[in-house]
C-alpha positions as CSV (number, residue, x, y, z in Angstrom):
1,M,3.7,23.2,10.5
2,Q,6.6,20.7,10.7
3,P,5.0,17.4,9.9
4,I,7.9,15.1,10.8
5,S,9.6,14.0,14.0
6,P,12.3,11.6,15.0
7,L,11.0,8.4,16.7
8,S,12.2,5.9,19.2
9,L,12.5,3.0,16.9
10,D,13.7,-0.6,17.7
11,L,15.6,-2.0,14.7
12,I,15.6,-5.7,13.7
13,G,18.7,-7.6,14.5
14,D,20.8,-8.7,11.5
15,A,20.4,-12.4,12.4
16,W,16.6,-12.2,12.0
17,T,16.3,-10.5,8.6
18,S,15.7,-13.8,6.7
19,E,12.7,-14.8,8.9
20,V,10.9,-11.8,10.3
21,P,10.3,-9.1,7.7
22,S,7.1,-9.9,5.9
23,P,6.1,-9.6,2.3
24,P,3.7,-6.9,1.3
25,H,0.2,-7.8,2.7
26,D,-1.9,-6.8,-0.3
27,A,0.4,-8.6,-2.8
28,L,-0.6,-11.9,-1.3
29,S,-3.9,-13.7,-1.1
30,P,-5.1,-14.9,2.3
31,A,-4.0,-18.4,1.3
32,D,-0.6,-17.1,0.3
33,R,-0.2,-15.4,3.6
34,L,-1.1,-18.6,5.5
35,Q,1.5,-20.5,3.5
36,H,4.1,-17.9,4.2
37,L,3.4,-18.1,8.0
38,E,3.7,-21.9,7.8
39,K,7.1,-21.5,6.2
40,F,8.2,-18.6,8.3
41,P,6.4,-18.8,11.7
42,L,8.3,-15.8,13.0
43,S,7.2,-13.6,10.1
44,Y,5.7,-10.3,11.2
45,L,2.6,-11.4,9.3
46,G,1.7,-13.2,12.5
47,V,1.3,-9.8,14.3
48,T,-0.7,-8.2,11.6
49,R,-3.1,-10.9,10.5
50,A,-6.4,-9.7,9.3
51,P,-9.7,-11.6,9.8
52,E,-9.4,-13.1,6.3
53,D,-6.0,-14.6,7.2
54,V,-7.4,-17.0,9.8
55,S,-7.3,-20.7,8.7
56,P,-10.8,-22.0,7.6
57,D,-10.3,-24.7,10.3
58,H,-10.3,-22.1,13.1
59,S,-12.7,-19.5,14.3
60,M,-11.4,-16.4,15.9
61,S,-13.3,-13.3,17.0
62,P,-11.8,-9.9,16.2
63,A,-10.8,-9.5,19.9
64,E,-9.1,-13.0,19.8
65,L,-7.3,-12.1,16.6
66,L,-5.9,-8.9,18.1
67,A,-4.8,-10.7,21.3
68,A,-3.1,-13.3,19.1
69,G,-1.2,-10.5,17.3
70,R,0.0,-9.1,20.7
71,R,1.2,-12.6,21.7
72,S,3.1,-12.9,18.4
73,L,4.8,-9.5,19.0
74,D,5.6,-10.5,22.6
75,A,7.2,-13.7,21.3
76,L,9.4,-11.7,18.9
77,L,10.5,-9.3,21.7
78,N,11.2,-12.2,24.1
79,R,13.5,-13.7,21.5
80,G,15.4,-10.5,21.2
81,V,14.5,-10.0,17.5
82,F,14.7,-6.2,17.8
83,N,17.6,-4.1,19.1
84,L,15.8,-1.8,21.6
85,A,16.2,1.9,21.0
86,D,17.7,4.2,23.8
87,Q,16.9,7.5,22.0
88,T,14.8,9.0,19.2
89,G,16.2,9.4,15.7
90,Y,15.8,9.2,12.0
91,F,16.8,6.4,9.6
92,V,17.3,6.2,5.8
93,Y,15.7,3.2,4.1
94,R,16.6,2.1,0.6
95,L,14.6,-0.5,-1.4
96,T,16.2,-2.0,-4.6
97,L,14.4,-4.4,-6.9
98,G,16.1,-5.2,-10.2
99,D,17.3,-1.9,-11.8
100,H,15.0,0.3,-9.7
101,S,16.0,1.9,-6.4
102,Q,14.2,4.3,-4.1
103,T,15.4,5.9,-0.8
104,G,13.3,7.3,1.9
105,L,13.4,9.0,5.3
106,V,12.0,6.8,8.2
107,C,10.3,9.2,10.6
108,G,7.1,10.0,12.5
109,V,4.6,11.9,10.6
110,A,2.1,13.9,12.6
111,V,-1.4,12.5,12.8
112,S,-2.6,16.1,13.0
113,A,-1.1,16.7,9.6
114,Y,-3.3,14.0,8.3
115,D,-6.3,15.4,10.0
116,N,-5.8,19.0,8.7
117,G,-5.1,18.0,5.1
118,Q,-1.3,18.6,4.9
119,I,-1.1,14.9,4.2
120,R,-2.8,14.5,0.8
121,I,-4.8,11.4,0.0
122,H,-6.3,9.9,-3.1
123,E,-8.3,6.9,-1.8
124,R,-11.5,6.5,0.2
125,T,-11.2,4.3,3.3
126,K,-13.7,1.9,4.9
127,Q,-14.6,2.7,8.4
128,D,-14.8,-0.9,9.6
129,R,-11.2,-1.5,8.3
130,A,-9.9,1.7,9.9
131,I,-11.5,0.8,13.3
132,H,-10.0,-2.7,13.2
133,L,-6.5,-1.3,12.6
134,A,-7.1,1.3,15.3
135,N,-7.9,-1.5,17.7
136,H,-4.7,-3.2,16.5
137,L,-2.8,-0.1,17.6
138,D,-4.6,-0.2,20.9
139,V,-4.2,-3.9,21.7
140,V,-0.9,-4.8,20.0
141,G,0.5,-1.4,21.0
142,A,3.1,-1.0,18.2
143,Q,3.6,-0.1,14.6
144,S,5.9,-1.8,12.3
145,S,4.3,-1.2,8.9
146,P,5.6,2.2,7.7
147,I,3.0,4.3,5.9
148,A,4.6,5.3,2.6
149,M,4.4,9.0,1.6
150,A,6.1,11.1,-1.0
151,A,7.6,14.6,-1.1
152,R,7.7,16.9,-4.0
153,P,11.0,17.3,-5.9
154,Q,11.6,20.9,-4.8
155,T,12.1,19.8,-1.2
156,G,15.5,18.5,-2.2
157,L,14.9,15.3,-0.2
158,A,16.6,13.0,-2.8
159,D,19.9,14.9,-2.7
160,A,19.9,15.1,1.1
161,L,19.3,11.4,1.5
162,K,22.0,10.6,-1.0
163,K,24.6,12.3,1.1
164,L,23.6,10.3,4.1
165,T,24.0,6.9,2.4
166,S,27.7,7.2,1.4
167,G,28.9,5.0,4.3
168,E,28.2,1.4,5.1
169,A,24.6,0.5,5.9
170,E,23.7,-0.7,9.3
171,L,21.4,-3.3,7.7
172,D,21.9,-4.7,4.2
173,F,20.0,-7.9,3.2
174,V,18.0,-9.4,0.3
175,S,14.6,-10.9,1.0
176,P,13.5,-14.2,-0.6
177,D,11.6,-12.3,-3.4
178,G,14.8,-10.5,-4.4
179,L,14.2,-7.2,-2.7
180,R,17.4,-5.6,-1.3
181,Q,16.8,-3.5,1.8
182,Q,19.3,-1.2,3.4
183,V,19.1,0.9,6.5
184,W,21.3,3.8,7.7
185,R,21.0,5.6,11.0
186,I,21.2,9.4,10.9
187,D,23.7,10.4,13.6
188,D,24.3,14.0,12.4
189,P,21.9,16.4,14.2
190,D,22.5,19.2,11.7
191,A,21.6,16.9,8.8
192,A,18.5,15.8,10.7
193,R,17.5,19.4,11.3
194,Q,18.0,20.3,7.6
195,L,15.6,17.4,6.6
196,E,13.0,18.8,9.0
197,I,13.4,22.3,7.5
198,S,13.1,21.0,4.0
199,L,9.7,19.5,4.8
200,D,8.3,22.5,6.8
201,D,4.8,23.4,5.6
202,E,5.2,21.0,2.6
203,P,2.4,18.7,1.6
204,L,3.1,15.0,1.8
205,Y,1.4,12.6,-0.6
206,L,0.1,9.3,0.9
207,I,0.9,6.6,-1.6
208,D,0.4,3.4,0.4
209,G,-1.3,2.9,3.7
210,H,-4.5,4.9,3.6
211,H,-6.3,2.7,6.1
212,R,-3.3,2.7,8.5
213,A,-3.3,6.5,8.4
214,A,-7.1,6.6,9.0
215,A,-6.6,4.2,11.9
216,A,-4.0,6.4,13.5
217,S,-6.4,9.3,13.4
218,V,-9.2,7.2,14.9
219,H,-6.9,5.9,17.6
220,R,-5.5,9.3,18.5
221,A,-9.0,10.9,18.7
222,S,-10.3,8.1,20.9
223,R,-7.4,8.4,23.3
224,L,-7.7,12.2,23.5
225,D,-11.3,12.1,24.4
226,Y,-10.9,8.9,26.6
227,G,-13.7,7.3,24.6
228,G,-12.1,4.1,23.7
229,L,-12.8,2.3,20.4
230,S,-15.7,0.2,19.4
231,D,-17.8,-0.6,16.3
232,G,-19.9,-3.3,18.1
233,D,-17.6,-6.2,17.2
234,E,-14.2,-5.0,18.2
235,T,-12.9,-4.8,21.7
236,P,-11.0,-1.7,22.8
237,G,-7.8,-1.9,24.8
238,S,-8.1,-1.8,28.6
239,N,-6.2,1.5,29.1
240,P,-7.7,4.4,27.2
241,E,-5.4,7.1,28.5
242,P,-3.2,9.0,25.9
243,S,0.4,7.8,25.4
244,P,3.3,9.6,23.8
245,G,3.2,7.7,20.6
246,I,-0.4,8.4,19.5
247,D,0.6,11.7,17.9
248,W,2.9,10.1,15.3
249,M,2.5,7.6,12.5
250,L,5.5,5.4,11.6
251,S,6.2,6.5,8.1
252,V,8.8,6.6,5.3
253,V,8.9,9.6,3.1
254,F,10.3,9.1,-0.4
255,P,11.2,11.7,-3.1
256,I,8.2,11.4,-5.5
257,E,10.6,11.4,-8.5
258,E,12.1,8.1,-7.4
259,L,8.8,6.2,-7.1
260,R,7.5,3.7,-9.6
261,N,3.7,3.1,-10.0
262,E,2.4,0.1,-11.9
263,A,-1.1,-0.8,-12.8
264,F,-3.8,-2.8,-11.0
265,H,-5.5,-4.7,-13.7
266,R,-9.2,-5.9,-13.4
267,I,-9.6,-9.7,-13.5
268,L,-13.0,-11.2,-14.3
269,P,-13.4,-15.0,-13.7
270,L,-15.2,-16.2,-16.9
271,D,-17.4,-18.7,-15.1
272,R,-18.9,-16.0,-12.9
273,N,-19.4,-13.4,-15.6
274,E,-21.6,-14.9,-18.3
275,Q,-22.4,-11.4,-19.4
276,L,-18.8,-11.0,-20.5
277,H,-19.3,-12.8,-23.8
278,D,-22.9,-11.8,-24.3
279,E,-22.5,-8.0,-23.6
280,L,-19.0,-6.9,-23.0
281,L,-17.2,-8.5,-26.0
282,T,-19.9,-7.2,-28.4
283,L,-18.5,-3.7,-27.6
284,C,-15.0,-4.8,-28.6
285,R,-13.0,-5.6,-31.7
286,A,-10.8,-8.6,-31.8
287,V,-7.1,-7.8,-32.5
288,S,-3.8,-9.5,-32.8
289,A,-1.3,-9.5,-30.0
290,T,0.9,-6.9,-31.8
291,D,-2.0,-4.5,-31.9
292,V,-2.2,-4.2,-28.1
293,N,0.8,-1.9,-27.8
294,G,-0.5,0.3,-30.6
295,R,-3.8,1.0,-29.0
296,Q,-5.3,4.5,-29.1
297,P,-5.5,6.6,-25.9
298,S,-9.2,5.9,-25.6
299,E,-8.8,2.1,-26.1
300,V,-8.5,-0.4,-23.3
301,P,-7.3,-4.0,-24.0
302,I,-9.1,-7.1,-22.7
303,G,-7.2,-10.3,-22.7
304,V,-9.3,-13.5,-22.5
305,R,-7.7,-16.9,-21.7
306,D,-10.0,-19.8,-22.1
307,A,-9.9,-22.9,-19.9
308,D,-7.4,-24.6,-22.3
309,G,-5.0,-21.6,-22.0
310,Q,-5.6,-20.1,-25.4
311,L,-5.2,-16.3,-25.2
312,C,-7.2,-13.8,-27.3
313,W,-7.1,-10.0,-27.3
314,Y,-9.8,-7.4,-27.8
315,L,-9.7,-3.6,-27.8
316,M,-12.6,-1.7,-26.3
317,D,-13.1,2.0,-27.0
318,L,-14.1,3.9,-23.9
319,P,-14.5,7.5,-25.2
320,L,-12.5,10.2,-23.6
321,D,-14.7,13.0,-22.1
322,D,-13.5,16.4,-23.3
323,S,-16.5,18.1,-21.8
324,V,-15.3,17.8,-18.2
325,V,-13.5,21.0,-17.0
326,G,-11.9,22.0,-13.7
327,P,-10.4,19.7,-11.2
328,S,-12.7,16.8,-12.1
329,A,-11.0,16.6,-15.5
330,I,-7.9,15.2,-13.8
331,L,-9.8,12.0,-13.1
332,A,-12.3,11.8,-15.9
333,N,-10.0,10.2,-18.5
334,L,-8.0,7.8,-16.3
335,D,-8.4,4.2,-17.4
336,P,-9.7,3.0,-13.9
337,V,-12.3,5.7,-13.9
338,R,-13.6,5.0,-17.4
339,V,-13.7,1.3,-16.8
340,Q,-15.7,1.9,-13.6
341,Q,-18.1,4.3,-15.2
342,Q,-18.5,2.8,-18.6
343,I,-18.2,-0.9,-18.0
344,F,-18.6,-2.1,-14.4
345,E,-21.5,0.1,-13.4
346,P,-23.7,0.1,-16.5
347,V,-22.8,-3.2,-18.2
348,L,-21.6,-5.7,-15.6
349,K,-23.4,-4.2,-12.6
350,I,-20.2,-4.6,-10.5
351,D,-19.6,-2.3,-7.5
352,E,-15.8,-2.0,-7.5
353,T,-15.8,-1.0,-3.8
354,R,-17.1,-4.5,-3.0
355,P,-15.5,-6.7,-5.7
356,G,-16.6,-10.1,-4.3
357,D,-16.0,-13.2,-6.4
358,R,-16.9,-11.6,-9.7
359,L,-13.9,-9.2,-9.8
360,Y,-10.3,-9.5,-8.6
361,H,-7.5,-6.9,-8.8
362,R,-4.1,-8.1,-9.8
363,A,-1.0,-5.9,-10.0
364,G,1.1,-6.4,-13.0
365,T,3.5,-4.9,-15.4
366,S,2.4,-1.6,-16.8
367,S,3.6,-2.4,-20.3
368,V,1.7,-5.5,-21.4
369,D,2.6,-6.0,-25.0
370,G,0.1,-8.6,-25.9
371,S,2.6,-11.5,-26.1
372,D,1.6,-14.7,-24.4
373,S,4.8,-14.8,-22.4
374,D,4.2,-11.2,-21.2
375,A,0.6,-11.9,-20.1
376,G,1.4,-15.3,-18.7
377,N,1.4,-14.3,-15.0
378,L,-1.4,-11.7,-15.5
379,I,-4.1,-13.7,-17.2
380,R,-4.7,-17.3,-16.0
381,P,-6.9,-19.9,-17.7
382,G,-10.6,-19.1,-17.3
383,E,-10.0,-15.4,-16.8
384,A,-10.4,-12.2,-18.6
385,A,-8.2,-9.2,-17.8
386,I,-9.0,-5.5,-18.4
387,V,-5.5,-4.1,-18.8
388,T,-5.3,-0.5,-17.5
389,R,-2.6,2.1,-17.9
390,P,-0.9,3.3,-14.7
391,V,-1.7,6.6,-13.1
392,T,1.2,9.0,-13.5
393,M,2.8,10.9,-10.5
394,D,1.6,14.2,-11.9
395,E,-2.0,12.8,-12.1
396,L,-1.8,11.5,-8.6
397,M,-0.5,14.8,-7.1
398,A,-3.1,16.8,-9.0
399,A,-5.9,14.6,-7.8
400,S,-4.7,14.6,-4.3
401,D,-4.2,18.4,-4.3
402,N,-7.8,18.9,-5.3
403,G,-9.3,16.4,-2.8
404,L,-10.4,13.9,-5.5
405,V,-10.9,10.2,-4.9
406,M,-9.7,7.6,-7.3
407,P,-11.4,4.2,-7.8
408,P,-10.1,1.4,-5.6
409,K,-6.8,-0.2,-6.7
410,S,-5.8,2.7,-9.0
411,T,-2.2,2.7,-7.9
412,Y,0.4,0.0,-7.1
413,F,3.7,1.3,-6.1
414,V,6.6,-1.1,-6.3
415,P,8.8,-2.1,-4.5
416,K,6.6,-1.9,-1.4
417,V,7.8,-1.0,2.1
418,R,8.0,-4.1,4.4
419,S,6.9,-4.7,7.9
420,G,9.2,-6.2,10.6
421,L,12.3,-4.0,10.3
422,F,11.3,-1.0,12.5
423,L,9.2,-1.2,15.6
424,H,7.5,1.9,17.1
425,R,5.9,1.2,20.4
426,K,3.1,3.6,21.3
427,H,4.2,4.3,24.8
428,R,7.2,6.1,23.4
429,I,7.6,9.1,21.1
């Protein structure tokens, strides 16, 4: 089946690009997101706030939070932040950070393609989170956070998009964190049709936005059976009839060869992990900083920075498992899998699906070399970091093709797609 479609998308006006587009949600802590909203009150973060983003001084029920998100969107629309669309179409969206650039097709991806497995996934989703986001679609009535997907090289997507970006971009701006974002509108119907043909019957790999995709599926199913949405705490929208936009997820499809995946490292606060010194470090050998880069394939580095800021390195051997055969072998020897199975579960008794205050995940460079300057932003005083290697694109595709599930926070694609540029309102295709 053809998994993509043009959408009726409102595009942010050029005058608002410094205030409205929001930083990536999962790259900021709740406190960071509150600070960003204080500095940029028109940020799209005001529309997409999660329960943990509410100030400790205020109490809001899930229904009140969703209603506040709708009011924030209405305020943006009343200010004329978005140029309203008068027809459906495709856009090209380029992200450039430093020396890395990636260019994707902004489109609707069929929710049915997610339901039937044409959209390949690699993460497990939490039902309560998916239901909250489905209710967000229902109450707020719009999508502005494109789900990031990837197409295989043989689709020729990269070459096709390159030809469509030779002219001047309709939008071209740099966000405060240095990310350059460019947008082109596809006006050539023949070029649009060729893009559709190139992706006919092709799998698409979901790389960022698993919960948003699950929410779109929940939302569509609830509307089609007129059942509404509820998990006991959330309040469904008042109008459960189907609307044209429920069949499509706002998405951006990138050529997979242009994507860059970094690692999510496992951060252990020392004051909450007394077992770390007593049990974990007895399984390691102390090494110098220069030894970190020369580690063997089975070795995983642990950096420990004490309260005074002194950094020490250890290498822990987590044996590779050559006995696993078949599709499961794809996952068996990934760093996040071995850390979960050989350290967190048996030694530290940590359930990584519910990290709590004993475990954090922090994205960082994939090539930590052991130097204090290189690890400075990764390991803070009073922390230990288990430094994992990033999952490769081949590993991700193989796992997704075989229906395998990676541990939480196994991938971190950068740069990330931003919210607040495109607006897809659910009452339109």
